[in-house]
Each structure stands twice: as structure tokens, then as C-alpha cells.
N, C-alpha and C positions, 0 to 999 in steps of 0.2 A: 573578569578584571577589567576595566575601561579598555578601550582599542588605544587610546594615545598611550598608557602606561605599559600597555602590552608590547607595544613599538618600541618604548624605551630600554625595554629588556631584550632586546634583540642583539646581535653581533653584526656591525656594518662590515662584513668583509668585502661588499661591493663598492663601499662608500669610500675603500681605501684610495680609489683613484682621484677622490677631490682632494688630497690631503694640500696639494700645492694650490688650492684656491684657499685656504685656509689659513696659509702661511701669514699673510698680513692680518689675521686675526687674532694668533697667539705668535709668542716669540720665545726664544731659549737662552740660558745664559749656562754658565761654567763655572765652577770652582767657588759659588756660592755657598755652600755648606761650610768650607773653609772661613770664609769671612763671617759667619755666623760664630763660629767657635772664637774667631777673634774678638767680635765685638760683644760677645755673650749676650746675644737678643735669641728671646724665645720667638721662633718664628710663627707659632699659633698664635702670639698675642700683639707681636710688633707690627705696625701697619708700614707699608712702604709709601703710602700717602693717606692723608686724612682728606677727604673732599667734603666741603660744607658739614663737617661732623662724621660723616661716615668714612669709617675705615676700610682699604684695601690692604688685606692683610700680605703679608710677606709669603706666608706660607702657601696660601691660595696662587700667589702670582708665580711662585716656584714650581708648583704641581702644573699648572699649565703649560710653563715653558719649559720643563724638563719632558713633558709630554710631547711638545712639538720638536725636539731634538730629535727624536727617532724619526718623526715623518720627514723633518728635512734631510737628514741624512739618507734615508731611504730614498728621496727624493732626486739630491743630489750625489750621493755616493759619499764614502768615507772621508777621502782625500779632499774633498771641497772646502776650499778655505772661505771661510764665512766670517764677517765684520760684525761679531756679536756685540760690540758697544752700540751699533748703530741698530740693530735689531732691536736690542733692550729698550733702547730708548723709542722706539716704535709703540712696542707692545705698552709700556707706560703709557705714552698718551692716550692709546685706544681705551687701557682700562680705566683712564681718567674721564676720557670721552663716554664711556658706558655708562658709569656712575651718573655723571652731570645729565646724559641723555634722558635716563630712566628717571630721576628725580624731577626731570622739567618733565616728562611724559605722566608721571603720578600728579604733579599740580595741575597738569590740563586735562585730567580724566582720560587720558589717552593709555590703552593698553591692548596686549594681543594674548587672545584666551588660547588654552589648548586645543580647542576646538578649530580655531584657524588654522593653529600649525598644523593640525592634523589633516584638514582638508589641503595644505599645500603639499602636505608630503603624501597623501593619498591620490588626490585628484589633479594635482598642478604641480607637479615635482619640477624645481628647477632644472635646467638642461645639464647642470653638472651631476645632477643624481642620475637623471636618465642616461647618461652615456653607458654607466655599468652594465645596463640592460638593451643596448643598441646594437646591433649587427653591424657588421663591414658594409651592407647596404643601406645604412641610416633607420632600418625599420625599429621601433622601439617596443619591446616585448612587453607591454603592461601586464600582463597574466602573470608571468614569471615575476616582474617587480613585486606587485600585490601580494603573490604567494610569499615571497621570501619576508616580505613586511609584515603581514598579517599572521602568517605561520612558520615562526623562527623555526619550529621542529623539522620543517621541510628543508633547512638550510644546508645540513651536509649532503643531501644527493645532489646538490647542483654544484658544491665545490669540490667534491672526491670522487674519481672514477668507481670506487668501490667503498661507498661509506659504511659497510658492516664491517669492514676489515680496520678501520680507523679506531683509535683506542678512546674511549668515553671521555677522558681528559682532555685531549687534544679537541674534541669537538667543544666541550664545555668551555675551553678556553678561547674558542672563536666566536661563542655566545659573548663571553664576558669583553673580549675585545671590542666586539661589535657595540655593545651597549655602551661603552667610554666614547666611543667614537661618535656615537648617534646622539649623545648628549650636547656634544660640542656642533653638531650639525644644528640640533633644533634652538641652541642658545644663540647660534648666528644668525639662525633665519629670524627669531624673535627679533633680536637686536636690528636687523635688517629691515623689518616691518616696521619696528618703532621709528627707526629714521624717516621712512618713507612717510609715514603717519605725521611726524613733526615738520618733515619739509613741505608737506601739503598744507598744514595748519597754519604754519609761520608766514609761507608765502601767499596764503588766501587774501590778505589784503591788500597785496601787489598785485594781484593777479586779474585787476579789471582793465581792460585796454578797450577803448574807443574803436571802431571801425576807421573813422579819418585819421586817429592818432597810429595806426597799424599801418595804414596805407602810406602815410607821410615818412615813417619808419624803413618801410619797404622799400620805397623810391629813393631815400637818403642813402641806403646801403647798399643800392645796386644801380646808382648813377655812376657816371664818369664822365671827365670833363679834360679837354686838353688847353693846357694853358701856357702863356709866356709871362715872365715876371722878372722883375728887376728886385735885388734882395741888398739890403742895407744894414749890416752886423754891427752890434754895439763894440767888437772887438777893434772895429775901424777906429774908437774913439781913447786915446791914451788914458791910463789911470790920472798921471799927472794933471789933466784937464779938469778933473772931478774934484772938488773940496768937499767933506762930508765931515761936519762939525760932532762933538759931542752931544752937544744940545739936539741935534736933528736926531742923532741916535737913540736918545732918552726921550725926545717927543714921540718918535714912531713906536717903542716898546710901550709906552703908556697907553697908544692907541690899541695895540695887539696883545697885549701881555695876558689876555685872558686864552688865546689860543696856544700860549707856551706852558701847557700843563706838564707837570712831572709827577711820576710814582715814587715812592719811597727808592732810595738809591744809595750806592755806597762810590766810592774811590779810593784805590789802595796803590802803594808804591811797591816795587819790587826789584830785585837783583834775579838773574839766573845764573847757575851753574851748570853749563854744558854737558853732557854725558857723552864724552867722545874717548876713542880708544887712546891709550898712552902709548908712548914709544915701545914700551916691553910687548903691549897688545901687537902693534904693528909689525915688530920682529917676528913674534910668534907666529903670526900669519905668513911672512916673508920666508921662514923655514920650512913651513908645511907647503908652500909653492915649491920650492929649492928641493923639497926630498921626493916631491911626486914627478917632478921634472926630471931629476938626476936617475931615478928608476926606470924613466920610459925612454930616456936617453941610453942606458945601458942596456935596453931589452933589445935582442939581435932579431927576433920575428915576429910579426902580426899577434901571433897566441900569445907571445911572453907580453906584449902590452896590452892584449886585451885582458889578460890575467891579473897584470899590475891595477890597470882602470877599475875593474871588478873588485879587487881588494879595498881599492881607496874608496869606493863608491858607497861601499858598506861603511868603511869606518869614518866617513866625513859626513855622512847623512845625504849621499848625492841623490837625485831624482831619476827616475825611468820613466818615460812617458809612454804613453799606449800610441798607436798609430792616429796621428794628429793630421788634417788637412794643412798644407804648406800655408794657406792663407791665414790660419789660426796660430800659427809660431809667430812668436816674436820678430819683428823684421830684423833686428840687429842679429839676433841667433840665425836666423834662418839664412842671412849673407853669409855666417861663418861656416853654415855646416852642409849648405847646400851643394859643394863641390867635394864632400868627403865621399869615399867608397864604403861600403858596408863593413862594418868592424873595426873600421880605421878610427885612431884616437887623435883627437889634437887639442894644443893646449900646452902652455898657459896662454889664454886668450883676453885682453882686458876689455871689458865691456862697461856700460855706462855706471851700472850697481856692483862691479866686482871682479875677479878674475875667475875664468872657467876653464876647465878641460870637457871636452866634449866626444863622446862615441856615435857613431850612427850604429843601429843595432839591426834596421831592416827598412828597405822601401817598398811600397806596391801603388799601383793604381787602383784607388777605391771605386766603390761602387756608388758614391753619392755624388755626383757633379754638383759645382757650384760656380754661379756667373757672378761678375763684377759688370753692372751697368749703371748708366746715367739715363734720365729722360726728362722730356719738355713735355709737361700737359699742357694742353687748350681745353679748358672747360667748356661746356656746349654754351652757356651763359644764356642768353633771351632767343638766339636765333641758332640751330645746328647749323645751318648750311653755311652761315656765317664765320662760325668757328671752324668749320671742316675749311673753308676756304684759306683763313688764316693758317691753319695749322699747315696746309699743303705748300705754302709759300716759307714758310719756317723750314720744312723738311728740306725744298729746294736750296735753301741757304746752307743748311748744314752738310747735305750732300755735295755744295760747290765747293765747300772747304773752309767754311767760316767757323769760328772758333766755336764748338758743344757747349762749353760750359758758359762763355759769355751770352750766346743765345738763352740758354735756361735761365740764366740770372736776370735774364731781361723781358722773358715772355712766359715762362712756366708759370701757371696757375698753382701748382703744389710750391708753395713758399718754402717750406722747411727743407725741403731737397734744394729749389734753386738758389738759396743762400750757398749752397757747397757746388754749385755749377751743376745742379742736376743729379749729383751721385746719389746712388742708391746703396753703395756698398756691395759685399758679397751677399749672395741668398741662395738657399736651395729651393727645389721644386715643393710646392705646398706653400710658400709664403706669399706669393702675389696673385691677384685675380687670374683665373683659368685664360684669357685671351693675352694678357700682358705675358703670362710665364710660357704658354705655346709659343710665342714669338720669339721670346728670348732666347729659349735651349735651342731652338729650331735654327737660330743665326750663327755665322760665323764671328768669330773676334776680329774687332774693327770694322763689323758692319754696321750702317745704319738702316735701322726696321721702322717702318710708318706707312702710312698711318695706322695704328692699332687701337680701335674703338673699345673703350670700356665702360661701365656705369659712371666713370669719373669724368670722362671725357676723350680726346683723342690726344694719343701717344707719341712720340717720338723717340725713338731708345737707340743709343749708342751702346754697344757690347763690347766692353774694355777687356776682360780676361775669362777664360772659363779653365777650371783645373779640377781633378779629381784625386791628384797625387797626395800621397799620405806618407809621412816618414815618424819611425819610431825610433827614438834616442834618448839618450842618458847624458846628465851632465852633473859635473861635480862644482861647486860654488866656493872659492876661498875667497871670504871677504874678512876685513879686519873688524872684528868684534871687540865690544867694550868687555874687558872680563869682569867676573865678581870683584875680585880686590880692587880693580879701578873703580867699579861703580862705589865700592865701600868707602874708598878715599875721597871721593866726590860728597858723598853723602854726609862724611863726617866734616866737611868743610863747609856744607851748608848749615847743618846744625851748629857748629861753632860760631858760623854767623848770627844765627837767633839768637843763642846763649849770650853774647857780646852786646848785640841790641837790648835784651832784657836785663843787661846788666848795668845799663844808662848809656852805652855810647850811640851818638847820633847815628842815625841810621844813613843819611848821606855821608857823614864824614867816613862811617866804616867803609862804606863802597869805595870811596875814591880811594881808600888805604889798600885795599886789594885789586884797585886798577878795575874797578867795573862802575858802570852809569846806574844810579839808581833811577829807574823810570816811572813817572806818575800814569796813570790811566784818566781818562775822562771818566765821568760818573755813568756808573751802569745800574740798570735796572734787575729785578729779580729775576726775570725770565730771558737775560741776556747772559750767555756766555762770554765770560772776561777770558782772554788770550786764549779764546777756544775751548774753554772749560766750564760748563756749568757747575761741576763740583766745587772748582776755585770761587764761583759766583755764591752758591749756597753757603760755603763756608763764609764767606766774607760777610754775609747778613746774619750770620750766627755771632760776630763778634761786633765790638763796640769800636768807637774812634781810638787809635792808637794800639789797639790789640795787633797781636803778630800770630800769622798763619803758622803751623808745622809746614816744612818743605814739603814740595808737592811735584810730582813729576809730569810735565806738560810736553806733549809733544812739539818736536822743533825748538823746543826751550830748555830742557832738561830739568834740573831741580830748582823750583822757583821759591824763593823766602820772599814773604808778602806781608805789608802791615797796611791795615783800615787806614787811612789817613782822613777821611770825611765821610759823613754820613749827612742825609737829607731825608726828611720827611715829604708826605704827598702835600702838593701844592703848585704854586706858580714858579716857574723857573726864574730866579734874578738875573737880573740886566748881564751882570757878567760872563753869563754862561752863553747866553744867546746874543751877546754884542757883536761878535764877528758876522754872525749870520744877518744880522739885521744891517750891518754896514754891506755887506755884500749885496742886500737886496736894494738899498739905498743907491749904491755905485749902479746898478741895472735901470732903476728908475730915471737916475738923473740923465745917464748914458742915452737913453731913449728919447729924454725931453732934447737933448743934443741932436741927436740922430734926426729925429723930427724936422728939424730946420732944413737939413741936406735934403730929405725926401721930398719936403715941399719944394724946395727949390727944384729938382729934376722933374717934378711933376707937373710944374708950371711949363717946363721944355717940352715933355711928351705927351700932354694932355690934348694936343690937336692931331697928334698922328693917327693914322689909320690902322699902321703896324707897328707894335711896340720894337720889334726888331730892329727899326730905324735909329733908335736911340743907341745902340752899338755901334753906329756909323757916325752920328752927328756928336756923340758927347763924349770925350775922353775918360777911359778907365771907367767905363758901363760895360757891365755884362748883362746880357739876358739870356734866362734859362728856359729851356722849351721843357715841358713834360708831358707826356701822354697819360691819358687814364689815372689822372689823381682822383682818389674816392671821397666821397663826404665823410670821412671818418676822423679828420683833422691830420693826417700824418702827411709831410710834405717832404720827399726824399731830399735827403741831405738837412734837413732843419726840423726833424722830429715834428713833436705833438705842436700844432698851429691852427686850433680850431677858429681863431679869427679868420685866418687865410681862406680856408673851407667855406665858411659860412658866404663871405663876400663871391667866392668861386662861384656857387650854386644858388646866387641872387642876381648878380648884375647883368644887363643885357650882354648877349654874346658881340664881342670885338670891341666892347666899351672898356676904356682905359679907366681902371681904378684910381680913387684917391688914395694916399698911403694908408697903408692896413698896420696898424699897431699890434706885432705879435709878442711872443716872450722875450725874446731878446732880439728881436730884428724890426723892420719897417718892410713893405711889401708894396710894390707896385704892380697891377696884375692885368693882363689882357687875355678873355676866355675866348679862343677861337671855335671850341664846339662843345657841345654837350651832347651824352646818350643817357638818355633817361627810360624808364621801362613805360610801355603804354598803359592805359587804364584795362583794357584787355588782359596784358601779361600780369598785371599785379592782381586783377580779380580769379586769376588762375592758379596762382600760387599762394594767395592771401591765407587759405586755413593752414597750409603746412608752414607758413611762416608765422602765424599765431600760436601755432603751436610748439613751436621751436622758441618763440618770445617767451612765451609764459614759464616753459620750463627753465630756461636761463634766468628769468626773474625769480621764480622760486627758488632755485639754487642759490642765486646770489642772496636773495633775502635770508634763507637758511643759515648760510656762512657769515653775514653778518650777525645773526641773532646769536648763532653758536659762540662767535668770536667774542661778543659782549657778554654772554653768558657765562664764559669762562674767566673772561677778566674781571668781572664781578664775584667769581666764587671765591671760597675761604677754601685754597687747597695748600696744604702741608706736604712738602715734597720731602721724604726722608730718604732718598735715594744714596746721599752722602754716607748714610750710616753701613752701606755694603759695598758700593763701586766708588771708583773714582774717574773712570773713563765714561762719563758722559755729558 
């Protein structure tokens, strides 16, 4: 038997640990069999999608997702709440992508052979496969790995203490389970390899970068400048000062209409019937709350209260939470239960999402300490000593009492956390790099620690909180739910509305009669969820102008009755669709033309200055902005993308005052006071790594552009509406 086939016939007991890594590869669903019975579709023949004539059968989809349910629940626990709709959508997109990529690979003559997969599995297994054969010291036992892979008959002696005492049926089950999982793994590896080769192929044409161009790019990305500038904003010009005629709009449209392309589109009009509790539903909930409250009031001992709470916990489907770190408990819940003694009951308590009764089951000081910290990162940049000196200055300011969050926003190189004032949230051991972790967990609450050096740079750390307290508690939630009777009544109203429109009553007239406003959407395309529902979009594209859709339940709207009011084929958008957009664009252009006069006037006054800041003293109502470390990337703090600004900043002589620069919605007058650019020696030292990163980015970008175009041009028939509504 060939080695690859032999491998595929063993049980991946050890591969169970990688299930979580494959969750993104397959997804799960629930209740699909019932939908099949309702739609009377044959799962072995009916496709959930057809991609360029190739069917993706629902049965195959369901088989994969049902297998993933078990893996997901094993990894997260049976009580874990999962967004099934989101995951179904994810797997649908992935399955379509698999077909498109395989079709493209076949056309390009790209394939992945079994021998290549065998080489990966035996000689170069991915890290997630090696983990099952790696000890706590990090040593990979290759001999054990190969023995299990190549000689599956030896598997029981590794997984059972006494394999001879294990029933044959159980051993065979392990073998069969492993076979199924290994098929998933090899399919995943095959797709992964195909993707990598397609990325390389697509990006090949974009991968030729001249040395001079690379050096220019490196210098541009690693240069900074300190500038002073005056900004003139088009908002200074009142709309009433600008006149835009219909002829101007039409003339502009004729020049640019080729850029206003549209795909097939639909427009719908709809009314909604909110699914909300009735007065009877509210009264029913009120009685439940009063019943529990009265029983608790009558209880004379803590034990009686405990007994009453326990009975209602079961009756109303309450929840008992295991020991949970206090930082992981919802803040408004923690505020209520923090002061309650063990086994005490409190309620009714009104929270944002309903009325609750709580009981503290137990408390303990847990073994897992977590820390809440913020940090300021100063990366090494071009000069490690300079970076350290800068970090020490910031540390002194922080210890002197300056606001740590403001310092982080201004100076931290970690821009993601800097936007939150340096906040890293709570984290346990093992989440951060070792020097950072050791410093944080050794510090006291309220202490500012630094400098801590890691591979990322120098860190200044503020330790805000430490805790290991855990609470075990139970809750009964009584919220006013919409009863089945109320839902049926609302559904009858929606169906009645549809039937009356079909009988000849005008949609808008009937809407006004029931005190509703008929709302019409803008035109939408096939791939755009209308009202947040792709299902509604798909149904609209199955209908013609004037057709009515069956009532559809949509989150936050209720039952929606919709009518297709217009449809368009692919082509150029008509002027009426883009008139407002063109008018807004012409408004900006004309305001900029007016603004130029003011900018020129101010420039004539300041052009002879040696310091632009003098304008703030000499000219009324003129503000001079000062910004340090502007980069050559077009981003100007407070003004967004302004590439014209950046281009001038990194080209004009130092201290020269520029002529007015026209931006997207502004004019600028700029003076550059300093520039920091990498030297040729620094460029030469780092150009190799920079080239590799640029090539990777270019290839990835080219690949995604290629794939998006591939998908856009593909003939994809989406049949999800036959089984699901929430997508």
C-alpha cells in the first residue's frame, strides 16, 4: 500500500489538539435537517451554491459542518454560546473560495501532489502537528511521530496504559476517527499550498523592485519632519456663497460618467411590524417578579431564601456560573453582587437588559493572577541610545505626575494601545514577552515601571490593578418576552397587509391607513445585505418590479413586508442617482477656488517671515499649528490623508515658507523646521529585510486584488435562501 494512502487510513488521535486551528476552515449549523424537510430538497442533489457551473452540494456542506460542531463544543464547552449565522456565512465564503481557487489553479497548471503532502506530513510537519509530540521542555519526538504516522497498529500502546485490556472495537474506533480527521488535515494542507502558490504566481509580475526605488521607499517610510503650518478649511466658506447650476452638474457628469458603473441592482419599499411584548406579556412578567419577591419576603431564615431561590432557578431556567475572575464579570452585575455575603440572595434588581435575582454561591482567591496595565513603547528607531534617552525623559515625566494616558497617546510607538491611552487591559501570565511580564507581575499596583527593554523597544509601564479574586454565583433573569400568542398576532397583521396590497390597494395608502411610513431603500447590488439581511437581498433579486415578498423577520425591525419597486441592469448609473454626489464634489471644488484667494493673500504677508509663528502675532484670526514627527505617508494629524502636504514637506528647503498647497478640503502654508532621514549606511543595513517585507506586501496585495476580481467575474449562484434566513 502506498505510504500516503497508509497515512490516510490511520486515526489522528494526536491531531485532536489542532481542532481549534481548523475551526476557521469548516463551520457548523443547527436545525438544518428540519429545514430540508420543510423545503423538500434532496440534500444529495441540491447545491447550496453553484460556482461557474460547479455545484457545492448541501449534503457535503452539512457533513463538514456537523463534524465541526463536535470539535467546537469540545474546545469551547457545551454551554458556550455561538453565533451560528456568522459562522455559517464564514464557511460558505470559504467553500466558494476553495472552488474558485481550485478552478484557477487548474487553469494555471498549478497542483499539489500527494507526494508533496507526504513530504510535509513526514519530513516537515507544521508546528501545530508537532505539538502533540512535543514535551514540556519543547523537544519534538520525531521518532514517536513517525511511528504513529507510518505504523498505525502501534497507536494503542501510546494512548492506553494497558492496550491489551482495551476492547478491539474501541481501538478500531480510534483508527476510524483518526482517518476522518487526517483527511481534513490533508485537505487543509492542500488548500494552503495551493493558496501559497497562487499568491506567488499572481504576485510574480509585481515583484520586480529596483534598488533605487527600494531605497526611496525606505527613506520615505522612515523619514520624519517637524513642521509649522497654517490651514484654511472649506468650511469657512458658507454654502450660500457657492452657486451650482444643473448645467454644471450635467456637464461634469458627462465627463466622468464612465467611472459611475453599476451592477444589476434592486430597490424595495417596505413597512415593518415590530415584534414587541404586548401588555399581557408585560403583566405576566410582572406577576413572576412579584411572586418571587413575595416568597423571599416571607422567608424567615437564610436557608428558606436559599431554598426559594433554588426552586425558581430551575423553574425559570436561571444560570449558575462557575468560579469566575471578578474582572470577567459584567461590571453592572459585579457592582450589585460585590457586597453580598455567601449564600445571600438579592433582588429584584433592574439592570440594562432585564430584572434579576442573584445569589452568591461561593468566593475564593484563585490561583491565576491577572494584571491590568498600560504602557508607553519607544521603539529603537535608527539609534538605540537616542531612543533610550527619549524614553527616560518620558519616564521622568510620568513619575512626576503627568497624565500617563496623555503621554501614551502622544509618544507611544504602539499606536493601537496609544489610542486607548496605552491601555492593554487585563492579562494573565504567558500573554506578554518575558521581560515585560516579569516586570509587570513583580510591580505593585499604582507603580510606574521602567525602562523595560524587549525586542520591540523600551517600555514604560503603569500597573493599574492586580486580582485573583473569583466569584461563583447564580442568577435568575426575568425579562418581558414576546409570547407565541403575541408573535402570531403580529404575523397575521403582516400577512394581512401583504394580501391587501396584492388585492389592489396601493402600498403607500395602506401604510398610512395603519399609521405606518412606507420606506424606500436606495438601489442595492446582489452582494449587499439590504436592511442587514442578505436573505432579503437574494429574495429581492428573485423577484420582478412590483412583486411582493413574504413577511420576513429581521433583527431590530421585526416582520418586514417588502415590495420590489425598481430594478436595473448592469451599466452606467443615471444622472439622477449621482446628482447629489456630483453637486457635493463641485461644491468642494468651488469652495477651494474661493479659499485659494484667501490663502494667496495670507502667503503674500508671511512669505518674508523667517518664522511662520510670527503670523499668529501679526495677522488677526490666524492659527499656526506645530506638529513634530510628521511622516511621509500623507497622514496629517487632524486633517486625514493629505498627500500633497506630505510631498511638499519632504521636498522644500528647511525653514522656507511654502506657497499655498491645495489639499482635499484645505489649503496649507507650510514651514519645515527640521527633518530626520535615515543615512545611506542605515539604509544599506536594513534594505534587505525591507525588500523582503515589501515583496510580501506586494504579493499579498496583488493576490487579493486578483481574487476579488476573480470572484466578481465568476458566475456564483447563492442558494442559501432555500435553507436559511439569517445570513
